[in-house]
N, C-alpha and C positions, 0 to 999 in steps of 0.2 A: 619375499617380494611385497612392496609396499599394495595396499586396494584403497580405495576410494573409500574418503569417510564417509559421506554423503550416499553415493547407489554403490557403496559396496564394489566395484569394477577393477580388477587389479592389472598388475602391470605384467604381461605376458606377450609373446609374439603376435596373439592379433590385437591387441591393443597396438601394439610398435605399427603393427601395419594400417591402422586408421589411423596413423599419426598423432595416437591423444595422448597426451604427456602428463604428470602429476608435480600438484604446484604446493608446497609448505604453506601453511598458514603466514601471513606477511610480521615482520618485528614492527613494524607502524603502529600505532596503538590504535591512531583512526581507521586505519583500514583494516584493521584485524577485528575490532568491534563489529565496523559491520559484516565484515565475514562470520562472524558472530551470529548474530543476528540473523542472517539466511540459512544460517544451520541451525539456527531454532525454528526458523517460520519453514525448512525443509521439507521436518517430520516434526507434528509437533506432538505426537502421542508415542515415539522416540526418542529416549536419552542420546543425544550424542558425544560420545566424549572427545574433548580435543585436547592433546598432550603436543610435543615438541615434534613428535614424531608423525600426527597428522597429516596426510596430505588431500587435496580437490582436483579431481580430473580435470582435464580443459573443455570437457562436454557441457561444465554448468557456465561454462565463459560464452559470451557473445563475440563473435569474429570480426566486431573493433576491439576487444580487450589485448590483441597480440601485435607485436613487433616481428614482423616476416621480413627474414634477412636471409641471404641467397642459401646461406647451407644451412639454417637451424633458424627455431621460431619462440621468441621469447617474449612471457606474458609482462604485460606495465606492471608497473609498482603500484599504480592506482586503479586498478585492476579490480571490478569487487564479482564474484559469482552472480548472475541472476537468473539460468536456467534449469529448470526444473524434471526431472527425469524420470522416469517412472518405468521402471523394468522387472520383470521376473525371470533372476538368475536361473540358468541351465537349462532354459525354455523359449528362447529367446525365437528358435523361431511359429512358435504355436500363439506367444505375445509378445510381438515385436515391440520395441521399444517407443512411449511417447513422452516429447516434449514441450514443454510448459517455461514461457518468459513471465516471470512475476513481474518484473517491473512494469511488461507491456498491459498485465489485469490492471494494476494502480493505477495506470494510465486510463485504460476503460472506466474504474470505476470514477475516477476525476470528471472525465468528458461525459457521464451519465449524471452527476451531480451539477454541472454546469447546463444540462439540459434541461433536470428538472428547475434550476432557478430560472429561467428564461419561462417555463412553462406558469410558474406560478402566477404571474401580472395578467391572467388573462380570466377573470375571474369565477363567479360562483363555482360554474359548469367544469373551467379548469380545475378549480379547487378540487373538487372531487375526481377529477381525472389523474390530478396530482397526490391525491392519497393511493387512487389504486397503483399508482408508478411505483409509488416509496414502499407501499404493502409489497406488490411484487417483486421488487428487490430485498426485499426482509427476506421472503419467502427463498428468492434465489440464495439469497446469502445463508440461509440456516440448512435449506436442504442442498446445497455445497460443503458444506462444513462435514467432517467426517461424523459420522453416525456415531454414538456411545459404544459400541463395540467393535467399533474400526479396531484397537487395540491387538483384541482376540484373534480379528479377522489377519492382522497385520503377521501375528505369531505364528498362527495357519499356514501362511503363505510363507512367512521364513522354513515352517519344518517341511513342506513339501516342496519346495526349494531345494533343500537338503535332501529330501527322499531321491528326490528327481537327479542328483547328483550319484549318490549312491549306487540310484538303480542302474544307470550311464555308468560307473565303472565298473560293478559289476558286471552287465554285457561285455564290456570292452574284455574281462579278464577270463570273459569264459570264452569268448572269441577266439585266446590265445592259447587255452586248455583244452577245449572241446575238439579234437583231432581224434581219427582210428588209428585202434590198435596196430593193427596192419599196416595200417601208411606210415607209422614210426618204424615196425620194421623193415619196410621193405627201404623206406629212407636211412635206416643202418645198414642194411642188404647194399643199396647203393653206393653208400660212401665206404664199401668196403671196412668197416668195423666188425662183422661178425660174420661167419662161413655160413654154407647151406644148412650146416647140423645144426648150426647154432641158431638159426633161423627156425627149424621144424621147433627146437626144443622151444622157443618164445612160444610160437603158435599155439604149444600144444600146452604148458603153463597157463598163458592166457585165458584157451579155453576154457578148462577146467578148475584154475583156480581166482575165485570169486573174490577173497579177502584184499584181492589190487584194488578190484573198482569198487569195492565198498569204501571201500581209506579215503582214494579219488572222492568220492561222492560227499564224504564227510568231511573232507579238507574244505573240497569249495565249497559247501554251505556253512563254512566257517565253525565248522565242531571239531573241538582236538580232537585228533583219534586216539585211542590208548596207545600206552606207551608200550606197554607188553604185543610183541611181534608174533602169529599164529606159526605155527612149523610146518605149515608150507608157503609160507610168505619168506621165513627167516633160508627155508629149501631152495628158494627160487631165486631168490637173494646174494646169497652164497655162490649160489650156480655160475649165477651167469655174471659175477665178478670176478669168480674164476676163471672166464673163457675170456673176458673183455672187459677190460679196466673203462677205457672208451665207452663202450658200449653202454656199462652201468650208469657213468656220466651222464650219458647221452639219454638212455631210458629215466632216468633221476630228476633229470633236470627238465625235462618234456610234463613230466607228470608228479608235476608240484613237490616235489622233494619227498613224497610219500613211503617211496623207498630208505630204507636208514641208510645213515652216512656210513662211507668206507671207514674211519674209524669205531663206529661201531661193530662193524662185523671184524675188527681187528680185538673189540674185545673177548665178541664169540671163538673166534678163532686160541685164545689165550684159556679157555676152560677144557685144559687133556691136563693128561697125567706125567705128574712131575717128578715123576720118580726115578734116582741116581738110574743113569746107564742108557738104552737105549730109547728113542722119543719115539712110538710106533706112529703118533700121531702126525708127528711132523715126517716120518717118512710115508706114509700113506698120503698126505698133502702133495709133497712132492712128485710121487710119482703118477697122482690125479694130475698136476698138474702138467707135468711132462707129456702124459695119454693124449689133451686134451687142448695140445699145443703144435700150430703144424710148426714152428721154425723149433730148432733146436736150444735147450736151455743151458748157457751157460754161467755158472756159478764160480766163486770164491770160496774156499776153504779156510776162517778166521780160526782160531786158538790162543785160548788166554788164562795165565790163573788167576784167580780173584782172590783175593785174605779174606776170610769169614770170621765170626765168632765162634770159639773154640765152647759151645753149648749144646748140650743134650736135651730133646724133650721129646713125650710120648704123647701118638698122637689118636691113641688110641687101638689103633694098632700092631702100631710098630716104633720103635726107636729112631731117631733118626739122630744125625749128629757126628754118628764113628765114621771112621775112614768105610768108604762103599765105593764099588769101582763098577754098582750094576751087577752084582752077581745074588745078591740076596740075603747075605750072610753080611750079619750086624750084630754085636753082641760085646759083652763088658770088657770082657780082653782086649778087643781093639781100640788105639788109639782116636781121640777124638780128632776130628777133622780138621784142617789150619787153613785149606785152601782149597778151592773148587776150580777145575778144568772143562773149561768153556768149549764147543764147538760152536759154531756160525755159519749158515752159509748164505751168502749176500748176493741175490744175480746183478751180474754182469750187463745184460741186456734187456734187463727189466725192472722193475723198481718193488723192491720186496726182498727178506733177508728173516731166516727164521733158523731155531736153534737145534742143530742136528746131532747122530752120531756116525751112523752107518748110508755110504749114498751107492753101494753098486748096486741096489737089485732097483733103484728109481728112476735111473735111466736121466740122472743129470748130469751133464759133465762139467766135471773139475778141472779147472785149468790152472789153479796158484794155490798157494798156501804160505798165509801168513802168521807171522808170531811177533814176539818182542826179540830185542837180542839179548839175553839171559842166556847163560853157560850152558845149561840143561838144552835149552833150544835149539843151540849148537850143535853140541854133539849127539842132538835127535838127526839133524838134517843130514852128520854126518854117516849117524848107519843106514838111513835111507839111500847113500851114497851120493850126493853131493859134495859139494866142498868148496871150502868160500877163502881158498887160502892163493895167492896171486899163482902159486906152480899147478897147484889142484883145484884151478876155477871149474867149477859145477853148479850151475843153479835150477838142475830138473834133475829128476824122476821117474821112475817106472812103477807103478803097481800093479800086480798080479791081477789079469779079467779088467784091465783098464787099458782100451788104445793108444788114447795119447799120453804123454809124457807133461806130468805138472812140477808148474816154475815154482822153487821159492822165493815170496817179496818179502822180507826184513820190515817189521813195523816203520815207518819214517819217524812217525813222531817220539819213537822209545828209541831208534838210533842218532835223529839229534842230540837224543840229553846226552848219551853215551860219550857221544863225541863231544860234547861240553864238558863234561867229565872226566874227560880224559886229558882234554889239554887245559882245563882249568888243576888237575893232579900235577902233572907232569912241568906245567909252567912254556918247554921250549918243544919246538916240532923241527924235525930237517926234511924238506925238499926236497925233490929230484934233482934241482940245479944247484944244491948245496947252500941253501938261502933257509934262514932262521925265521919262524913261527913263532912269536913269542908273545903268551898272554900280558908278558908288561906293558905291552904297549895298549890293552882295554883299560891296564888302572891305571896309567898315564891319562889319556882323555876321558874317564872318569872323577880322577882328580884335578883336571883342567876345568872342567865346567863345573864342579862345587865350587873351584876358589871360585871364579867370573862368573857364578849366579847363573848362565845361561848354558842351554844346552842347544847343542848343534844338531839340530831336526833329526834327534833321537829315543831313543826312551830307557838309556841307560843309566840306572840308578846302583845304590850298594848293593841291593838284594841280588841283579844281577851278578856281580864278583861275588861278592860273599852266600855265596848260593847253599852252602852245604846242608842248611833244616829248609831246604826247598828242591831238592833232590827231582823228584817230580810234576814238578810244573814243567809243562811242554813250552808253557810261555816263555818262562826265563831264557832258558835254552834258543828259543827262535830270534827273540828281539833281542841275543847279545851276537849272535852267527846272524846277524841280518846287515842286508845291504844299507843301512842307513849307518847304520855302523863302520862299515867300511868306505863310505863314503865321507862322513865327519875323519876318519883317519887320514884321506885323502888331503882332506880342506886342509888340513894341521900340516900335511908336509908340502903340499905346494905353494897353495896360497898361503897360511901364514909364514911360512918355510922354520917351522920352532925345531929346534938338531932334536929333541929328545923324540919327533919323530920320523929322524931322518933316512931309515933302513927299515922302515917299517912296510915296505912294499909287498915280502912274502906274506905277509899276517893279512895284509889286504886282498890280494890275491885267494888265501882260503876262506878266507870268511867269504866273498865271493861266490866262489865254487859253489863251499856248503849250503848256503842264502836259495842258488839258482834250483841245486837240486833235492834241498826240501820242499821250493814251491813247485816242482815238476810230479812230484811224487804225493805230495798231499792235497787233497781234493777240499774245498772251504765246506762250512755246512750250512743248511738254507734254515733261516727262522722258521719258526711254526708259523700256520695259517692263523691268520686271523678269529677263522671259529674255532679253532682247535684253543686259541685263548681266552673266548667266551664260554667254551665250554671249562675252564678251567676256573673265570668267574664264577659259574653258573652254581658251583657244586657249594657255594658258601651263601648261606642263608641273608639276602641280602633284605629280609623287612625292619621296618622301621624300630627302635630300640636299641638295645644293647647286642654288640654282636659277640658271637662266643669264640669264635674259632679267630677272631682278633686276640683275645681274654686269653685262649690257650696259644698263641704266636710269643703270644708275652711272657706267659710262664714258662716255653722254651727255652727264651731264650736270656730269660735269670740264669737259668737253672746250667746253661753252657756257659755263662760268666762265671757263675759260683765253681764251677769246676777249676777255672782258673785263677781263683781267688779273686775276684771283683764282683764289684757290686751293680748293679744297673741303674742310672739315674735318668729321670724324662720328666719332660712338663708338660701340662697337657694345655693346649689349643682349643679356643672354641671358634664358632663364627655363623651366620645365618648369611645363606646363599638364595637368592629368587630362581624359583622352579617356576614354568608354565602351568598355568591353571587346567588339569585333564586329568578323567579319570578313563582306565584302562582296566579290563578285566585278564588276569595273570593264568586263567584256567582254573586256579581254583577260589580267589578274593578280588575285589573291587581294590584297586589303588588311584591313590590320588585325593582323596576325603584328609583330614587331620587326622593324623594317628602318632602316639605316644610310648605307641609300642607296648600297650596292652593287651593286642589281640582282638577279639569281637568278633561275632558274626558279619558279615554282607549285609545282613537288614539291620543292625543295628548303625554301620559305620552312613547307610545311605542318605539318615537325617540329620548326618553333621557337613559341615560347609565345606569349597574345597580348600587343598592349601597351595601358601601362594610361596611360601618359604622354608627351607631342610637348616634345620638347624644342627649342624656338623660337629663331633669333639673329636681330636685326635691327638695322640699319644705320640711327642717327636722325642727321641734318643738323645740325654747331654752326652754322656760320654763312648755312643757308638754314633755310627751315619745311618738313621733309618728312622720310620717315621708310620703309623697304622691308626688310620680311621677308626674308632670304638663303636661309635653309636652317633645315631643322626635319629631326628624325630620332622615328621611335616605337618606345620603348625602354618597357624592363619593370626599372626600375632601370640607374643610368649608376655607372661607377668616377669616381673626380677623377681619374685616368692618361686616362680615355678623354677626358671634358670637355675635359682641357689640350688631346690632340691635335687635336679640332676645331676650339677656339678656335684655334690654328695653323695650321689647312691652311686656315679662312677668312680668316685674320689675310694667307696668303700669298697667295689668291686677290683678295681686295683689293685687293693693292699692283699689279697686272696691270691695274687701272682706274685710278688716278691719285689715290685719296682718301687723305687719311690720316687716319689711327684715332689717336686722342688719349686714347681713354679705356676703359675695359671696366665696366660695370655690371651688377652679378646684387644677388641678394638676398642674408640672413644664413644659408643652410641651411648646416650642419656641411659638406656633400660640397662645395658651392662654395671655401668656406675654404680644404678640405683643394686642390681645386684650383689657387687662387691659390698655393699652397705647392709644387705640381708646376711652376706657369708661370716661378718665380725668385719670388715678394713675398714678405713677410712681413707677418703683418696684428698682431701680437704688438706692445705698443706699446713693450715693453722693448726689442726689437729691428726697429723698424719701417721695413718698407721697402716701402710703397705702391704700387710698379709693377715689370714686368717689365721686357723690351726684346722689342722685335720682331723675330722671325725672320729677315727679308731685310733692315731698314736699321740692327738695333738703336737704333730713337728706342725714348725711353720710353713706355710706354702705362699709364698709373695707373691705378690700381682704385679705382671709387667703389660702395660699399655702397650700395642702395636705403634712402632714409631712409622711404618710406611701407614698408617691409618691418621694418626694425627697429624703427619706434617701435612696431610689432603685437610684436614679441619682448618688448620691456620692460614694455608692456601686461600680458601673459603671465605671464612673469617674476613682477611685483611683485603681478597678480591669482593666481598660484597657491603661491607661499609665504607671502602676505599682508604680511609684516613683512621689511626690510630693512635692514640694521644700514651704515652708513655706515663709513668706517677713523676716524673721530673718534669711535665709540660711537653716534653717532646711528638714533635710528629712525625708516623710512620706509614707513606704514602704508596698508594698502589699506583699513584698517575706517574714516579717515576721508574717505574717498568716498564708502564703504556708509551712513555718518551722514551724510552731505547729501544722500544723495536718499532717506532716510526720513526727514528734515525736510523737504524740498519734497513729499514726498507725505502725512504726517502733518497740515502745515500748508494745503494745497493752491495752494502759491505757489514759484513757482522765482523763484531768487537768479539773473534772467538769465546764468544756464547754459544748455546742452543735455542735460545731463547728467537720465538714464532708468534705469529701471529696466534695461532692458538692452545699457549702457553696464554694468553692475554682472556682471550674468549673461549676459555675452556667449561662453559656452563654444559654442552653435551658431551663433555669428556670427564666428569668430575671424579670417578672412579680410575682412572690411571695414573698412577704415583708417578710414574716417570715424570708424568706437565708438571709436579709441585717440587720433587725433588731439583729438577733444571731451573728452574723460576728461583729458588732460595737456594742458590752455590755459589761457590767462592768467585766463579769466574763471570757471573752477573752480577756479584758486588763488587770487584774490581771495576769492569767495564763503568757501573754507575760513577763510580771513583773517580777513575781515568776524567769522563763527561766532567764535572763536578770539578777538577783543581787543575788536570792540564788542559781540556781542553776549551775550560771554563765557559761552560752552557750557560744560558740565566734559568732554564728550564730546570735545571740538576740541580741551582744550589739551594744549599739546606737538607741535602738527602747525608747527612752525615746519620742519625739515627735510625734511618732504613738500611744503610750498609751494615751496621755494628748490628740490628736486628737478621741481615738478612745472613751476615757469615754468623752467629750465634745459633742462628735454626740448625745451615750446613752443618757446624760443629755435630751442633748435639746430633744429629743425625745418623754421621759419620761414624759418632762412638756405640750409639746403641744398634747399628745395623750391621757393623762389616762382622766378618770372618777372616780378612787376611791379614794373614802370618809378613810376608814378606813388601808389604807395602809400606812405599817409603815419606808417605802422609806423617803427619804428627798425629793426626786422628782418628786416622780409616785405619788403622791396623786395632789388631786385638790390643789385650791393652797385657803387659806382660811386667817383670820386675823393674826394670830400668826406665820405662815412662810412667809408671803407676803413678809414682806423685804428682808428676804433671798434669797425668789426665786424672785424677782426684780433686788436683787442685783448681781446674779449668770446668771442674761439672760443678763444684761449692760456687764458683762465680757464677757459671748460668743461674743453679738454683735462684742465686740474688737476683737475678736481673731477672729472670722471672717472677720472683715472691710476689711482686708487687700489682703485676696482672697488668692490663692494657682496657683503655675507655675508648670506646666510639664519641666520646662527644668529653667536654675536658669538664672535671667537675662530675661526671657522672658514673654510676655503678659498673663493675669491669664486665666486657663481654668475653675477653681473654682471663682465665683463673688459673695460677700456675695448682696443677696436678701433679699428683709422681707418676 
C-alpha cells in the first residue's frame, strides 16, 4: 500500500473513509520542481527521497487545488502542496494532527516587512522602534527554527512511534490469545467435539501439566520454545489427537500452535518395532482406538507384494534379508527374500491407515480385502471361498470368529493394466452382440494423428500403443482406455466419415465402459499441504553460500545417467535479484546482512551493511530437462573480480560431481562484462574470444549473453536516444513506433500488432521482456512498411532502415531464444540439418550488420557496439 512521502500516512480503510487520496509527483518539470522544493522545506532535518513511485496525500493541498466532480475528485495539474502536517503516528488520540499553511506564513512575513517600511519614515524614535521590531523578528525567526538537537528528537519520535505500534499490536494479539483453558474445554464440549470423559481428561491434564502453559508463555513473549517436547506433553498431545482429531486441531489453533503438528505425531508413531511378522504396536494402537471411539471403526484390509533387493545385513543382533514369516527362524540355509508381503489397514469412516497383521482382537471391523490381480491372489480368494467366474460369482467370504462377511475388491489400477495388456496382446474381443472390439482402431487413430500433426483432444502417443516396456505404468493404460479416445474414434466415424473407422462402434462402447468403471472405483489423491512442502524445503541448508544438497543431487543425477551410458552436460546461469533490506532473527543467527557464505558470529555481522541484492547461481541441464540452484550470496554491490572468483569456485566444486559445464549465461550489465574479462574472455568484436578455460580441466566454457536482457537493452537505447545512425548514415528512428501507436489510437484499429502506449512509454516497465520483444517484432515491421508503401503516409517515409533493424533484431532473438522443433517459421525453430546452412548464413549477415555499431549522432562514438 502506498504511503505519503511527507507525513507517512498510509492508504487504508480509514484514509478512504476520510476521502484522502494519494497523488504521484507530476511530470511537468516546473511543477515538479515546486513539489520538490516543498518536500525539502517540509522537513529540513530529514532527507526525503523521491522516486517514480513516491506519492503525496491530498491533506497537503488546499481545497481550491481540486476539481470536484459528481463521482470523483481530481487534482489540478497546476496544484502545488502547501500544508505542513505535524502528526505522531499510532498516537493520534493523544497528539492530534496540526496543520500549517506554508504560503500563509510567507504572506504574513511579507506583510510584516511592509509594516516595517511604513514605520521607517517616522523619525529617530521610530528608528529605535524599528530596530526593536527587527530584533524581535530576528529572535522570532531564530527561536522558531528547529534547535540543533531537532534531528535527534525526530529520530526519538520515530522510534517511540514504532514502539507504540508494536505495543498496540502485542496487546491486540494478547487479547486474542488470553482465554481461559476451561472456557476452551467448555467450547469443545458445546460444539460436540469431545465427550464427557475427554473433557475430564483435558481438565486433569491442564491441572497437572505445567509444560503446556510454560510453552505458551514463551511463545507469547516471542521466545522460541525448545524443539524437544517433554514426555508429559507428548503423552497429552498423543492422547488428545487419538481421541479427537478435531479437538486437537482446535486446541492447537487456540493455543498459538504450541502443540506439535499432526505430522510430528505421525513421526512419533513411526518409532515402533519393525521386525517381520506381527506388529504389536500397530495392533495395540488399533485396540486403543476402538476402546476410545464411540462409533464403530470400519476398515479395509489392503495387501500387496513389493519387490526388495536381495541383500543380507547384520544389525548387531540378527541377520536380515532371508525369508522370514515372523517365526524368528533365520539362518544361512534359507533363501534370500525377493519380495515383501505387506498388509495395510485403511480406515473407511476416518482418515488414517496403519500396517498390521492380525486384527481379530483389536475390535476393528474389516469389511473388504483389496489386492491386485496376479494369479496367486486369484487362487487365494478361491481358497477363501470366493469365485470370480460368471458361473460361480461370489465376492465375499467369512472368517471364523468374525461376525460380518468380508468383500473382495481387486485393485482398479492394476486391473485396468491387465485389461489393456489383454486387449493389446489378443488384438480382438467379441462382445455379447457378436460385435468385434478391435485394437486396430486405436492404431489407426494414432497413425492419423501423427500424419496430420494434430491430436484430437486426447493424449494418445506411440508409448500407449507400444507399451511392452512400460507395462507397470497405470497412466498409459487409463489414457488409452479413456473417454477422450472413444470420442476421437466417434468423431472419425461420424463427423469425418472415414471408412477405416466405419465399424468401430463396439470398440468405442468397450472403451467408454471401462473408463467409467475405473472412474467410479478409483479416487484421486489430494496434493500435500503447503505446510508439508515448507517442511520439505526446511530440511535443506538455506544459508548463503554453496548448497551441499544441490551438489549431492547433481552427483546422483550423474551416476544415474552413467548407468545408462550417458554423460550429463549442463550450463551455468547467474543473475542478481533485488531483495528487501531487512534483518530478521532465524533462531540461531541474524539474516539480512552482507553474507558470502563464510559463516561468522552474529556480533561480527552486526557491523556489516544491509544486503540489497542476492547473487544467484543455477545449473541447467542441457541433455536432460531439469535445473537446480547451487549457490546464492547476499550482497550490497560486488566487484567483477569477486564475481569471477565465485564462478571459478562453483566450477571447481561442480567438477567433483562429474557434470560437464559447457556454457556460462548472464545478462549484459557492465559489471558482468568486466567479470568475463577477469575470467579470460573478451567480448569485443575486434578481439573476440567468447570463452574462458575451466580452472581444473582447461576445457572451453563458452559465454552466452542472455537474449532476453539484451533485447531490453536495445529497446532502452533506441527509446532513450530516439535516433540511431548506421555506419552508412541511415537513420533508425523511435518516432516511427510512436507514430504507429498514435495512428492506431486515432483510428481505433490495430494493424495486427500488439503495440500499445505502454510499449512506447515503457519507463515504469523496463524489466518486462514481453514489451521489448513485441516492439521489435515482424508484425510491427510489416505494419510500418504498410504505412510507408501502401498508405503512403508522410510521417512514415524513410523508415527502411528502421524496418530492417526491427526485422534483424526479431530474427536474431528468435534464433537465440527458441526451442520449438515444430515451428513453421524459418528462424523460430531449433537448428537442424535441413536449415543449418540457411541459419548460419543469416547469422553471418547479421554479425556484419551489427559489427559496425550504431551512433547516437553522425560521426560520433558508438553507443551500440557489437558484442558476442
